[in-house]
C-alpha positions as CSV (number, residue, x, y, z in Angstrom):
1,M,-12.9,-1.5,2.0
2,T,-16.1,-3.4,1.9
3,L,-19.4,-3.1,3.6
4,H,-21.2,-3.6,0.3
5,A,-24.1,-1.3,1.2
6,P,-24.5,1.8,-0.9
7,L,-23.2,4.1,1.8
8,I,-20.5,2.0,3.3
9,A,-19.0,0.1,0.4
10,T,-16.1,-0.6,-1.9
11,P,-16.6,0.3,-5.5
12,Q,-19.1,-2.1,-7.0
13,R,-18.3,-4.6,-9.8
14,A,-17.6,-2.4,-12.8
15,T,-19.4,0.9,-12.2
16,D,-23.0,-0.1,-12.3
17,P,-25.0,2.8,-10.7
18,A,-27.8,0.4,-10.0
19,T,-25.7,-1.3,-7.3
20,S,-25.5,1.9,-5.2
21,V,-29.2,3.0,-5.2
22,A,-31.4,2.7,-2.2
23,P,-34.8,0.9,-2.3
24,A,-37.5,2.7,-4.1
25,A,-40.1,2.7,-1.4
26,A,-39.9,5.8,0.7
27,A,-40.5,4.0,4.0
28,V,-37.8,1.4,3.3
29,T,-35.4,4.1,2.1
30,A,-35.8,6.0,5.4
31,E,-35.4,2.8,7.5
32,R,-32.4,1.8,5.4
33,R,-30.6,5.1,6.0
34,R,-31.3,4.9,9.7
35,L,-30.0,1.4,10.0
36,L,-26.9,2.1,7.9
37,T,-26.1,5.1,10.1
38,L,-26.3,2.9,13.2
39,A,-24.3,0.2,11.5
40,A,-21.5,2.6,10.7
41,S,-21.4,4.2,14.1
42,A,-21.8,1.0,16.2
43,A,-18.9,-1.1,17.2
44,W,-19.1,-4.2,19.3
45,V,-16.5,-6.3,21.0
46,G,-16.4,-9.8,22.5
47,T,-14.9,-11.9,25.2
48,P,-11.3,-13.0,24.6
49,A,-10.7,-15.7,22.1
50,A,-9.2,-17.9,24.7
51,V,-12.6,-18.5,26.2
52,F,-13.6,-20.3,23.0
53,A,-10.2,-21.7,22.0
54,A,-9.4,-23.7,25.1
55,P,-8.8,-27.4,24.3
56,G,-11.6,-29.5,25.6
57,G,-13.9,-26.6,26.1
58,R,-17.7,-26.9,25.5
59,R,-20.3,-24.9,23.5
60,G,-23.8,-26.1,23.5
61,G,-22.9,-29.3,25.2
62,A,-20.4,-30.5,22.6
63,A,-16.6,-30.6,23.1
64,V,-14.8,-27.9,21.1
65,G,-11.1,-28.0,20.3
66,P,-8.9,-25.0,19.6
67,L,-10.4,-22.3,17.4
68,P,-8.9,-19.5,15.4
69,R,-7.7,-16.5,17.4
70,L,-8.5,-14.0,14.8
71,A,-6.7,-11.3,16.8
72,K,-5.0,-9.3,14.1
73,G,-5.7,-9.7,10.4
74,L,-6.3,-8.1,7.0
75,N,-8.8,-8.4,4.2
76,L,-7.5,-9.8,0.9
77,S,-10.0,-8.1,-1.2
78,H,-10.0,-8.5,-5.0
79,W,-8.5,-12.0,-4.9
80,F,-11.8,-13.8,-5.3
81,E,-14.0,-10.7,-6.2
82,Y,-13.9,-7.8,-8.6
83,E,-11.1,-8.2,-11.1
84,R,-9.3,-11.0,-9.2
85,G,-6.1,-8.8,-8.9
86,Q,-4.8,-9.2,-5.3
87,G,-3.5,-12.7,-5.2
88,L,-0.5,-13.6,-2.9
89,D,2.2,-16.3,-3.0
90,L,3.5,-18.3,-0.1
91,P,6.5,-16.1,0.8
92,E,4.3,-13.0,1.0
93,M,1.9,-14.9,3.2
94,Q,4.8,-15.9,5.5
95,Q,5.9,-12.2,5.7
96,L,2.4,-11.2,6.8
97,L,2.8,-13.6,9.7
98,A,6.2,-12.2,10.5
99,A,4.8,-8.6,10.5
100,G,2.5,-9.6,13.4
101,L,-0.7,-10.7,11.8
102,D,-2.4,-14.0,12.6
103,H,-5.1,-14.2,10.0
104,V,-6.5,-13.2,6.6
105,R,-10.1,-12.8,5.6
106,I,-10.7,-13.8,2.0
107,P,-13.9,-12.2,0.6
108,V,-15.5,-14.4,-2.0
109,D,-17.9,-13.1,-4.6
110,P,-19.1,-16.3,-6.2
111,A,-20.7,-14.5,-9.2
112,V,-17.2,-13.5,-10.3
113,G,-16.5,-17.2,-10.6
114,G,-19.7,-17.8,-12.7
115,W,-22.0,-18.8,-9.8
116,L,-25.7,-18.3,-10.1
117,P,-28.2,-19.2,-7.3
118,E,-30.1,-21.4,-9.8
119,R,-27.0,-23.3,-10.8
120,M,-26.8,-26.8,-9.3
121,A,-23.2,-27.6,-10.3
122,P,-20.3,-26.5,-8.0
123,P,-18.7,-23.2,-9.1
124,D,-15.4,-23.4,-10.9
125,F,-13.5,-21.3,-8.4
126,L,-13.5,-23.9,-5.5
127,A,-10.2,-25.5,-6.3
128,A,-8.5,-22.1,-6.5
129,L,-10.1,-21.1,-3.2
130,R,-9.0,-24.3,-1.5
131,D,-5.4,-23.7,-2.8
132,A,-5.4,-20.1,-1.5
133,A,-6.7,-21.0,1.9
134,G,-4.3,-24.0,2.1
135,M,-1.4,-21.6,1.2
136,A,-2.4,-19.3,4.1
137,V,-2.5,-22.2,6.5
138,R,0.9,-23.5,5.4
139,A,2.3,-20.0,6.0
140,G,1.0,-20.2,9.6
141,L,-2.0,-18.0,9.2
142,E,-5.6,-18.5,10.1
143,V,-8.2,-18.0,7.4
144,V,-11.8,-16.6,7.3
145,I,-13.8,-17.5,4.1
146,D,-16.3,-14.7,3.7
147,L,-19.3,-15.0,1.3
148,H,-19.2,-11.4,-0.1
149,L,-22.0,-10.9,-2.7
150,E,-22.6,-7.6,-4.5
151,P,-25.6,-5.5,-3.3
152,S,-27.4,-6.1,-6.6
153,D,-27.0,-9.9,-6.2
154,K,-28.1,-9.7,-2.6
155,Q,-31.2,-7.7,-3.7
156,R,-32.1,-10.3,-6.3
157,I,-32.0,-13.1,-3.7
158,E,-33.9,-10.9,-1.3
159,D,-36.6,-10.2,-3.9
160,S,-36.9,-13.9,-4.8
161,P,-36.9,-16.0,-1.6
162,E,-36.9,-19.2,-3.7
163,L,-33.3,-18.4,-4.7
164,E,-32.2,-18.6,-1.0
165,S,-31.7,-22.4,-1.5
166,G,-28.9,-21.5,-3.9
167,L,-27.0,-19.9,-1.1
168,V,-27.5,-23.0,1.1
169,R,-26.3,-25.2,-1.8
170,L,-23.3,-22.9,-2.3
171,W,-22.2,-23.2,1.3
172,T,-22.5,-27.0,1.2
173,Q,-20.2,-26.9,-1.9
174,M,-17.7,-24.5,-0.4
175,V,-17.4,-26.3,3.0
176,G,-17.1,-29.6,1.1
177,A,-14.0,-28.2,-0.7
178,L,-12.5,-26.6,2.4
179,V,-13.4,-28.8,5.4
180,G,-10.1,-30.7,5.2
181,L,-8.4,-27.6,6.7
182,P,-8.1,-27.8,10.5
183,A,-10.7,-26.2,12.7
184,D,-8.1,-24.1,14.6
185,K,-7.1,-22.5,11.3
186,L,-10.3,-22.0,9.4
187,A,-13.5,-20.0,10.0
188,F,-16.6,-19.5,7.8
189,E,-18.4,-16.2,7.6
190,L,-21.9,-16.9,6.3
191,F,-22.8,-13.6,4.6
192,N,-21.2,-10.3,4.5
193,E,-23.5,-7.4,5.4
194,P,-26.9,-9.0,4.8
195,Q,-29.3,-6.3,3.6
196,Y,-33.0,-7.2,4.4
197,Y,-33.7,-3.6,5.4
198,G,-36.9,-2.3,7.0
199,L,-39.8,-4.6,7.0
200,Q,-37.8,-7.4,5.4
201,R,-35.4,-7.7,8.4
202,W,-37.4,-10.6,9.9
203,R,-36.4,-12.8,7.0
204,W,-32.7,-12.8,7.7
205,P,-32.5,-14.8,11.0
206,P,-34.2,-18.0,9.5
207,L,-32.0,-17.8,6.4
208,Q,-28.9,-17.4,8.6
209,R,-30.0,-20.5,10.5
210,R,-30.3,-22.5,7.2
211,L,-26.9,-21.4,6.1
212,L,-25.4,-22.3,9.6
213,A,-27.1,-25.7,9.4
214,A,-25.5,-26.3,6.0
215,V,-22.1,-25.5,7.3
216,R,-22.5,-27.5,10.6
217,A,-23.6,-30.6,8.6
218,L,-20.0,-30.9,7.2
219,A,-18.0,-28.8,9.7
220,P,-19.5,-29.1,13.2
221,Q,-16.2,-28.0,15.0
222,H,-15.3,-25.0,12.8
223,L,-15.9,-21.4,14.0
224,V,-18.8,-19.7,12.1
225,L,-19.2,-15.9,12.0
226,L,-22.7,-14.5,12.3
227,S,-24.2,-11.0,11.7
228,G,-27.4,-9.0,11.7
229,S,-29.4,-7.7,8.8
230,G,-29.6,-4.1,7.7
231,G,-26.0,-4.0,6.5
232,G,-24.9,-5.8,9.7
233,S,-26.2,-3.1,12.0
234,F,-26.0,-3.3,15.8
235,E,-29.7,-2.9,16.1
236,A,-30.3,-5.9,14.0
237,L,-27.6,-8.0,15.6
238,S,-28.9,-7.2,19.1
239,G,-32.2,-8.9,18.1
240,L,-30.6,-12.2,17.1
241,A,-30.6,-15.1,19.4
242,T,-27.1,-15.5,20.9
243,R,-27.5,-19.0,22.4
244,T,-26.4,-20.7,19.2
245,P,-25.1,-24.2,19.5
246,G,-21.5,-24.9,18.3
247,P,-18.6,-22.4,18.1
248,V,-19.8,-19.1,16.8
249,A,-18.8,-15.4,16.9
250,Y,-20.6,-12.3,15.8
251,V,-19.1,-9.6,13.5
252,F,-19.4,-5.9,12.9
253,H,-17.7,-3.3,10.7
254,H,-16.5,0.1,11.7
255,Y,-16.0,3.1,9.3
256,E,-17.0,6.0,11.5
257,P,-16.8,8.9,11.1
258,F,-18.0,8.1,7.6
259,L,-17.5,11.6,6.2
260,F,-13.8,11.2,7.0
261,T,-13.1,7.6,6.1
262,H,-14.9,7.7,2.7
263,Q,-14.0,11.1,1.4
264,G,-13.5,11.1,-2.3
265,A,-15.2,7.7,-2.7
266,A,-16.9,8.4,-6.1
267,W,-19.3,5.4,-5.9
268,L,-21.3,6.8,-2.9
269,D,-24.9,7.9,-3.3
270,E,-25.0,11.7,-2.9
271,R,-28.6,11.5,-1.7
272,Y,-27.2,10.3,1.6
273,T,-23.7,11.7,2.1
274,T,-21.4,14.3,0.6
275,A,-18.3,12.2,1.6
276,G,-17.6,11.4,-2.0
277,L,-17.3,15.1,-2.9
278,R,-14.7,15.8,-0.3
279,S,-10.9,15.6,0.1
280,G,-8.3,16.6,2.6
281,L,-10.6,16.4,5.6
282,H,-8.8,16.0,9.0
283,Y,-9.3,13.6,11.9
284,P,-10.0,14.3,14.7
285,P,-12.6,16.9,13.6
286,G,-12.0,20.5,14.3
287,A,-9.2,21.6,12.0
288,A,-10.0,25.2,11.1
289,A,-8.7,24.8,7.6
290,D,-11.3,22.1,6.8
291,G,-13.9,24.8,6.5
292,E,-12.0,26.2,3.5
293,L,-11.8,22.9,1.7
294,R,-13.6,22.9,-1.6
295,L,-16.0,20.2,-2.7
296,S,-15.6,18.6,-6.2
297,R,-19.1,20.2,-6.8
298,P,-21.6,22.0,-4.7
299,H,-24.2,20.2,-2.6
300,P,-27.0,21.7,-0.6
301,R,-26.3,19.7,2.6
302,A,-22.5,20.0,2.5
303,A,-22.2,22.8,5.1
304,Q,-24.5,21.1,7.5
305,E,-22.7,17.7,7.2
306,L,-19.4,19.4,7.9
307,Q,-20.8,21.1,11.0
308,D,-22.2,17.8,12.2
309,Y,-18.7,16.3,11.7
310,Y,-17.2,19.1,13.8
311,R,-19.7,18.4,16.6
312,S,-19.5,14.6,16.5
313,G,-16.8,14.4,19.1
314,W,-14.9,11.7,17.2
315,G,-11.4,11.1,18.5
316,Q,-9.6,8.8,20.8
317,Q,-12.0,9.3,23.7
318,R,-15.1,8.6,21.7
319,M,-13.6,5.7,19.9
320,H,-12.7,4.1,23.2
321,S,-16.2,4.9,24.6
322,E,-17.9,3.2,21.6
323,M,-15.8,0.1,21.9
324,Q,-16.3,0.0,25.7
325,R,-20.1,0.2,25.3
326,A,-19.9,-2.6,22.8
327,G,-17.7,-4.7,25.0
328,Q,-20.2,-4.5,27.8
329,W,-23.0,-5.6,25.4
330,A,-21.0,-8.6,24.4
331,R,-19.9,-9.6,27.9
332,Q,-23.5,-9.3,29.2
333,R,-24.5,-11.9,26.6
334,G,-21.4,-14.1,26.9
335,V,-20.7,-13.9,23.2
336,R,-17.6,-13.3,21.1
337,L,-17.6,-10.5,18.6
338,L,-15.0,-9.4,16.1
339,C,-14.5,-6.2,14.1
340,N,-13.6,-7.8,10.8
341,E,-13.7,-4.6,8.7
342,F,-12.4,-1.2,9.5
343,G,-10.4,1.1,7.2
344,C,-9.9,4.5,5.7
345,I,-9.5,5.5,2.1
346,R,-6.0,6.8,1.3
347,A,-5.9,8.8,-1.9
348,Q,-8.0,11.8,-0.8
349,V,-7.2,11.9,2.9
350,D,-4.8,14.0,5.0
351,V,-2.0,11.4,5.5
352,A,-1.3,12.1,9.2
353,S,-5.1,12.0,9.9
354,R,-5.4,8.6,8.3
355,Y,-2.7,7.1,10.5
356,H,-4.2,8.8,13.5
357,W,-7.6,7.2,12.8
358,L,-6.2,3.7,12.2
359,G,-4.3,3.9,15.4
360,D,-7.3,5.1,17.4
361,V,-9.5,2.3,16.1
362,R,-6.9,-0.4,16.6
363,R,-6.1,0.6,20.2
364,A,-9.7,1.0,21.2
365,L,-10.4,-2.5,19.9
366,E,-7.5,-4.1,21.6
367,A,-8.3,-2.3,24.8
368,Q,-11.5,-4.4,24.9
369,G,-9.8,-7.6,23.8
370,I,-11.5,-7.6,20.4
371,G,-9.9,-9.1,17.3
372,W,-9.7,-7.0,14.2
373,T,-9.3,-7.3,10.5
374,V,-8.3,-4.2,8.6
375,W,-9.7,-3.4,5.2
376,D,-7.6,-3.9,3.2
377,Y,-4.2,-5.0,1.9
378,T,-3.2,-3.4,-1.4
379,D,-6.3,-1.6,-2.8
380,I,-7.7,1.9,-2.2
381,F,-8.1,1.3,1.6
382,G,-4.8,-0.5,1.7
383,I,-1.9,-0.6,4.0
384,T,0.6,-0.8,1.1
385,R,1.1,2.2,-1.2
386,Q,0.8,0.2,-4.3
387,S,-2.7,-0.5,-5.7
388,A,-3.7,-4.1,-6.4
389,Q,-2.7,-4.5,-10.0
390,L,-2.2,-7.7,-12.1
391,G,1.5,-8.6,-12.6
392,H,2.7,-7.0,-9.3
393,L,2.6,-10.1,-7.1
394,G,5.2,-10.0,-4.4
395,R,6.3,-6.5,-5.2
396,R,4.2,-4.3,-2.8
397,Q,5.4,-0.8,-1.9
398,L,4.9,-0.8,1.8
399,D,3.3,1.9,3.9
400,S,5.4,1.6,7.0
401,E,3.4,4.3,8.8
402,A,0.2,2.4,8.3
403,F,1.8,-0.8,9.6
404,A,3.1,1.2,12.7
405,A,-0.4,2.6,13.4
406,L,-1.7,-1.0,13.4
407,G,1.0,-2.1,15.8
408,L,2.7,-4.2,13.1
409,S,6.3,-4.4,11.8
410,S,7.0,-3.9,8.1
411,Q,10.7,-4.6,8.4
412,R,10.6,-8.1,7.1
413,M,8.0,-7.5,4.4
414,V,8.7,-7.6,0.6
415,R,10.1,-4.3,-0.6
């Protein structure tokens, strides 16, 4: 998936344990856990895309043309992050469109391309990124370019505010390379899951405004996606000013119930969750056999976490209730929100439960008119059975049940 916070994250670059450790200070650690829990359990929806996409519409007094719909999409993780192993070609892009998708989100970890916040020169990956985004547009898809730093790199910038100018410069360079793509096909996501936990959370809004200004200087008509701090939590997002000039939308991620969606995820910090020690857990909660499932190793909080999962009430009704509450929040403020990450790990999960969860989330989102972007395409949270491996371009082994749960058709995809 992503959500590059220690509790709600894909595997970090390599296996550096430092990237999955909470802040040292006890007060910040407690606050971080609280906000991450809220982030994982919250889901927010927005007004229909047509409100913002109507030709000749206005936002902040300026005329706005058609904007990306971003109704049904998937994350192309690993293409411009990690080991760079999930690239696509044009025919496969076209088949994603034929399956019923309208957009792709391309997470970009600039450090993989040699970027450093102190570096003045444009990073080397910009031409490849422009080619990838252009390919998606030629295929008929919309594209979200998502700045997707690792937690350790986020922390370095957070600890050294003077490095924030490097992020502003990076966005100027990326938009300069991409702004030729049409505004109805391209959106920019300023920062995936900003950290700024606890007492540092006040520093995120002014930085986000600086990043937005850098993008607006070159792309005043393009949609920009905004988020809150604390891993993108609802609590932090609700404190942001929502009367932002120009076309914007707000984003959130949904991976609840976390004990289910992240079971067997070995990179998780066991101080906060036993999900990584589990396998075979069912959704919705309540399967009697789950109490007999063995952990990969004992943990003192394991029994209590399982009981909490049983009592959580997660299922179709709660999923719809959460999204409805979020939809009301968004409508009251007249803002558009998107769920641009939701997903469930596949290797350690009861297969039928995984499809049930994907379907429940997707239907709850669509019932509120919220666009979604599933995490991810071919990796460990993927909707193909084949992992993202170099040399397998265009030869994905499809998971037709996952496509069906998402309301998509796999009949015309590569086999």
